[in-house]
C-alpha positions in Angstrom: -14.7 -70.2 -91.2 -12.5 -67.7 -89.1 -11.8 -70.3 -86.7 -10.5 -72.6 -89.4 -8.4 -69.9 -90.9 -6.8 -69.0 -87.5 -6.1 -72.8 -86.9 -4.5 -72.9 -90.4 -2.4 -69.9 -89.6 -1.3 -71.3 -86.2 -0.5 -74.6 -87.8 1.6 -72.9 -90.5 3.3 -70.9 -87.9 4.2 -74.1 -85.9 5.4 -75.8 -89.1 7.6 -72.8 -89.9 8.9 -72.6 -86.4 9.7 -76.4 -86.4 11.2 -76.2 -89.8 13.4 -73.4 -88.7 14.5 -75.3 -85.5 15.2 -78.4 -87.6 17.1 -76.4 -90.1 19.0 -74.5 -87.3 19.9 -77.9 -85.7 21.1 -79.3 -89.0 23.3 -76.3 -89.8 24.7 -76.5 -86.2 25.4 -80.1 -86.7 27.0 -79.4 -90.1 29.0 -76.6 -88.6 30.2 -78.9 -85.8 31.0 -81.6 -88.4 33.0 -79.1 -90.5 35.1 -77.8 -87.8 35.9 -81.2 -86.0 39.1 -82.9 -87.2 38.7 -86.6 -87.6 40.9 -89.6 -88.1 43.7 -91.8 -86.9 47.5 -91.5 -87.6 47.6 -94.7 -89.7 47.6 -94.1 -93.5 44.3 -94.6 -95.2 44.2 -95.1 -98.9 41.0 -94.2 -101.0 40.7 -94.9 -104.8 38.5 -92.4 -106.6 37.7 -94.4 -109.9 36.7 -92.8 -113.1 32.9 -92.5 -113.2 32.5 -92.6 -109.4 29.4 -90.7 -108.2 30.2 -88.0 -105.6 28.0 -89.7 -103.0 30.0 -93.0 -103.6 33.3 -91.1 -103.0 31.9 -89.7 -99.7 30.9 -93.0 -98.6 34.3 -94.6 -99.5 36.0 -91.8 -97.5 33.7 -92.5 -94.5 34.2 -96.3 -94.8 37.9 -95.7 -94.7 37.8 -93.6 -91.6 38.7 -90.3 -93.3 35.2 -88.7 -92.6 33.3 -89.3 -89.5 29.8 -89.5 -91.0 28.9 -90.2 -94.7 25.4 -88.7 -94.3 26.6 -85.4 -92.7 29.4 -85.3 -95.3 27.1 -85.5 -98.1 24.8 -82.9 -96.7 27.8 -80.5 -96.1 29.1 -81.2 -99.6 25.8 -80.4 -101.2 24.6 -77.3 -99.3 27.9 -75.8 -98.1 31.0 -77.0 -100.0 30.7 -76.9 -103.7 29.8 -78.6 -106.9 30.8 -82.2 -106.0 31.3 -83.1 -109.7 34.7 -81.3 -109.4 36.2 -84.4 -107.6 39.3 -85.8 -109.6 39.9 -89.5 -110.1 43.0 -91.1 -108.6 44.5 -92.8 -105.6 44.5 -90.6 -102.3 46.2 -91.1 -99.0 45.2 -89.7 -95.6 46.7 -89.8 -92.4 46.1 -88.0 -89.0 43.1 -86.0 -87.9 41.7 -84.0 -90.8 38.8 -81.6 -91.0 36.3 -82.5 -93.9 37.8 -79.5 -95.8 41.2 -80.7 -95.5 40.2 -84.2 -96.8 37.9 -83.1 -99.5 40.2 -80.3 -100.8 42.7 -82.9 -101.7 40.3 -84.6 -104.1 39.1 -81.3 -105.6 42.7 -80.4 -106.3 43.8 -83.8 -107.4 46.5 -84.1 -104.9 46.9 -87.9 -105.5 49.2 -90.2 -103.6 52.7 -90.3 -104.9 54.9 -93.3 -105.0 58.6 -92.7 -104.5 61.7 -94.5 -105.5 65.4 -93.6 -105.2 68.1 -94.6 -107.7 71.6 -94.4 -106.3 74.6 -93.3 -108.4 76.5 -95.8 -110.4 73.8 -98.4 -111.2 73.4 -100.1 -114.6 70.0 -100.2 -116.5 69.1 -103.5 -115.1 69.6 -102.4 -111.5 67.4 -99.4 -112.1 64.8 -101.4 -113.7 64.6 -103.6 -110.5 64.2 -100.4 -108.3 61.5 -99.0 -110.5 59.7 -102.4 -110.5 59.7 -102.7 -106.9 58.0 -99.3 -106.5 55.0 -101.0 -107.9 54.5 -98.3 -110.5 55.3 -100.3 -113.7 56.8 -103.6 -114.2 60.5 -103.8 -114.5 60.2 -105.6 -117.7 58.3 -102.6 -119.3 61.0 -100.2 -118.2 63.8 -102.5 -119.5 62.2 -102.7 -122.8 62.2 -98.9 -123.3 65.6 -98.5 -121.6 67.2 -100.9 -124.1 65.3 -99.5 -127.1 67.4 -97.7 -129.8 64.2 -96.0 -131.1 63.3 -94.7 -127.7 66.9 -93.5 -127.1 66.9 -91.7 -130.5 63.5 -90.3 -129.8 64.7 -88.6 -126.6 67.8 -87.2 -128.3 70.2 -89.6 -126.8 73.4 -90.2 -129.0 73.3 -94.0 -128.3 71.3 -97.2 -128.8 70.1 -97.5 -125.3 69.8 -95.4 -122.2 72.8 -96.7 -120.2 74.3 -93.6 -118.6 71.2 -91.3 -119.2 68.9 -92.5 -116.5 69.8 -89.9 -113.8 70.2 -91.2 -110.3 67.8 -89.3 -107.9 64.5 -89.7 -106.0 61.5 -89.7 -108.2 57.7 -89.4 -107.3 54.8 -90.5 -109.5 51.1 -91.2 -109.0 49.8 -94.7 -109.7 48.9 -95.2 -113.3 52.1 -93.5 -114.7 53.5 -95.2 -117.8 57.1 -96.5 -118.0 57.7 -94.0 -120.9 56.9 -91.0 -118.6 59.3 -92.3 -115.9 62.1 -92.9 -118.5 61.4 -89.5 -120.0 61.8 -87.9 -116.4 65.0 -89.6 -115.7 66.6 -88.7 -119.2 65.4 -85.1 -118.8 67.2 -84.9 -115.4 70.3 -86.3 -117.0 70.2 -83.7 -119.7 69.6 -81.0 -117.2 72.5 -81.9 -115.1 74.7 -82.3 -118.3 73.6 -78.8 -119.3 74.4 -77.3 -115.9 77.9 -78.9 -115.7 78.6 -78.0 -119.4 78.0 -74.3 -118.8 81.3 -74.5 -116.8 83.2 -76.9 -118.9 87.1 -76.5 -118.8 88.3 -75.2 -122.1 90.7 -78.1 -122.6 87.9 -80.7 -122.5 87.0 -81.5 -126.1 84.8 -84.4 -125.5 81.4 -84.5 -126.9 78.2 -85.3 -124.9 78.3 -89.1 -125.3 82.1 -89.2 -124.5 81.4 -86.9 -121.4 78.7 -89.3 -120.1 80.9 -92.3 -120.8 83.7 -90.8 -118.9 81.6 -89.7 -116.1 80.2 -93.2 -115.7 83.9 -94.5 -115.4 84.6 -91.9 -112.8 81.5 -92.9 -110.8 82.5 -96.5 -110.7 86.2 -95.8 -109.9 85.7 -93.9 -106.7 83.1 -93.1 -104.0 85.3 -90.3 -102.5 84.0 -86.9 -103.7 87.4 -85.3 -103.1 88.8 -87.7 -105.7 86.5 -87.3 -108.7 88.2 -84.3 -110.3 91.6 -85.9 -110.0 90.6 -89.2 -111.3 89.0 -87.2 -114.2 92.4 -85.4 -114.7 94.2 -88.7 -114.8 91.8 -90.1 -117.5 92.1 -87.0 -119.5 95.8 -87.1 -119.4 95.7 -90.8 -120.6 93.4 -90.0 -123.4 95.6 -87.0 -124.5 98.6 -89.3 -124.7 96.5 -92.1 -126.4 97.2 -94.5 -123.5 94.8 -97.3 -122.6 92.6 -96.3 -119.7 93.0 -99.7 -118.2 90.1 -99.2 -115.7 88.7 -102.3 -114.0 85.0 -101.3 -114.1 85.0 -101.3 -117.9 86.3 -105.0 -117.9 83.6 -106.0 -115.4 81.0 -104.4 -117.7 82.6 -106.1 -120.8 82.3 -109.5 -119.0 78.8 -108.8 -118.1 77.9 -108.0 -121.8 79.7 -111.1 -122.9 78.4 -113.6 -120.3 75.3 -112.1 -118.8 76.9 -112.5 -115.2 78.1 -109.7 -113.0 81.2 -110.1 -110.8 83.6 -107.8 -109.1 86.3 -110.4 -109.3 88.2 -110.0 -112.5 90.0 -112.8 -113.8 93.1 -112.9 -116.1 90.9 -114.4 -118.8 88.6 -111.4 -118.4 91.5 -109.0 -118.8 92.6 -110.8 -122.0 89.4 -111.3 -123.7 88.8 -108.9 -126.5 85.7 -106.7 -126.2 85.0 -103.1 -127.2 84.5 -102.2 -123.5 87.7 -103.9 -122.2 89.9 -100.8 -121.9 92.9 -102.9 -121.0 93.0 -103.9 -124.7 91.2 -101.0 -126.4 92.6 -97.6 -126.5 90.5 -94.6 -125.7 87.0 -94.4 -124.2 84.6 -97.5 -124.5 81.6 -97.2 -126.9 79.3 -95.9 -124.2 78.5 -95.4 -120.5 79.0 -98.4 -118.1 76.6 -97.1 -115.5 74.4 -94.1 -114.8 76.5 -91.3 -113.3 75.4 -88.6 -110.8 75.8 -84.9 -111.0 79.2 -84.8 -109.3 80.7 -87.4 -111.7 79.4 -85.4 -114.7 80.7 -82.2 -113.3 84.1 -83.9 -112.7 84.2 -85.2 -116.3 83.7 -81.7 -117.6 85.9 -79.8 -115.1 88.9 -82.1 -114.1 91.5 -81.0 -111.7 95.0 -79.9 -112.8 97.5 -82.7 -112.4 100.3 -84.7 -114.0 98.8 -88.1 -112.9 98.8 -91.1 -115.2 98.4 -93.9 -112.6 96.4 -94.7 -109.5 96.2 -97.6 -107.1 93.7 -98.4 -104.3 94.6 -98.1 -100.7 92.0 -100.7 -100.0 89.9 -98.2 -97.9 88.0 -96.4 -100.8 90.9 -94.0 -101.6 93.7 -94.0 -104.0 97.4 -93.1 -104.4 98.0 -91.1 -107.6 101.3 -91.1 -109.5 102.7 -89.3 -112.5 105.0 -92.0 -113.7 105.4 -95.9 -113.8 108.2 -95.9 -111.1 105.9 -94.1 -108.6 103.1 -96.5 -109.6 105.1 -99.7 -109.2 106.1 -98.6 -105.6 102.4 -97.8 -104.8 101.4 -101.3 -106.2 104.1 -103.0 -104.0 102.9 -101.2 -100.8 99.2 -101.3 -101.2 98.6 -104.4 -103.3 101.5 -106.8 -102.8 102.7 -106.1 -99.3 99.3 -105.1 -98.0 97.7 -108.5 -98.9 100.8 -110.4 -97.7 100.4 -108.8 -94.2 96.7 -109.7 -94.3 97.5 -113.4 -94.9 99.9 -113.6 -91.9 
C-alpha cells in the first residue's frame, strides 16, 4: 500500500513538474509573441463586422498578416490581454511591423480607418458631390439630394433653399458607413464656424447679412486666386453696391448660364450677357439671389473686412492679377492695354 502511495505521489510530482514546464514554455512563447513586432509595410484592411466573435476577429487579423499566429494570439488575448468582448466593429487599416498590443489596441479603442477627401475653394455643389462620391463614402447622388434640399438647408439654419455657398472647402475624414447627412452637416458646420470667426472682426461699414456675405464671398472666390487681391476686390464690390451700380462680374453670368442650360462654360457669349436671369449681374443690380460657389475662409474674411479703396473697375492682366481703377477713363485705358492690344499682339 505504501509503495502504491509513494508511486502516486511520485507520479503527481512528475505531472506537476511537467505541467509547470509546459506552462512556463507557453508563457515564454506568449511573452516572445507579445514583444515581437510583425507585419509588412503594405496596408492591410480588416473588417470587424457586428456580431463577429473575438476568435473570428483574431483569425481575420492573422489571415491578413497583422498577427503572426492566430492560436498564440488567442491565448494571449484570453490569458494576458483583457476581455475580448470589448472589440469594436468597423473597418481597420494596419501597415508596418506592429506588436500584438499595438494592433489589438486599435480595435479595443475603435480607431477605425478614415477615408479622406479634399474640397478645393470655389467649387459648385455638383463638383463637391463628385469629390465626395469618388471617396467611396456615400454616392454622389445621395449627397446632391441633401445639398439641393430646401428642407435640409432650413433644418441646418441656412438662409437659402439649397447649400450652395455653405459647403466649406477643406479636407474631411470619415469612417466607412458614415451617412451623407453627417458629411453635409460637418461641411455646413465648418462654414458657419468660419463665418463666425470672420464676423467677429467685421468692418463697421459692412452692413450685409449672412446670406449676402456668403454670396459676395463666393464672387470674390471666383474672381481671383491671388490672396493679395481679395480684400481689394471686396472693396470694389462694396463700392459698387453702395453706389447701386451693377456688379457686372463674369462668374455670375457663367453661373446664370449653367442654371439656365445645365451646361458649364468659361466662354461667355454676348447672348449670355444679354439673357435676363436673377444671377446675371450685367443686367440685375445688386447681389445675385445666393452664392455661386463655395468660398473658403480667406474669401469670407475679405467680404467682411474689405480694404480701403476708391476702386470701381478692374480688368485682368491675363496672368491671374488685375488692374484696378477708380473711374471709367482709367478702366478704358486698362481694357485697351490688357484686352484689346494684348490679344492683338498675341495674334501676330
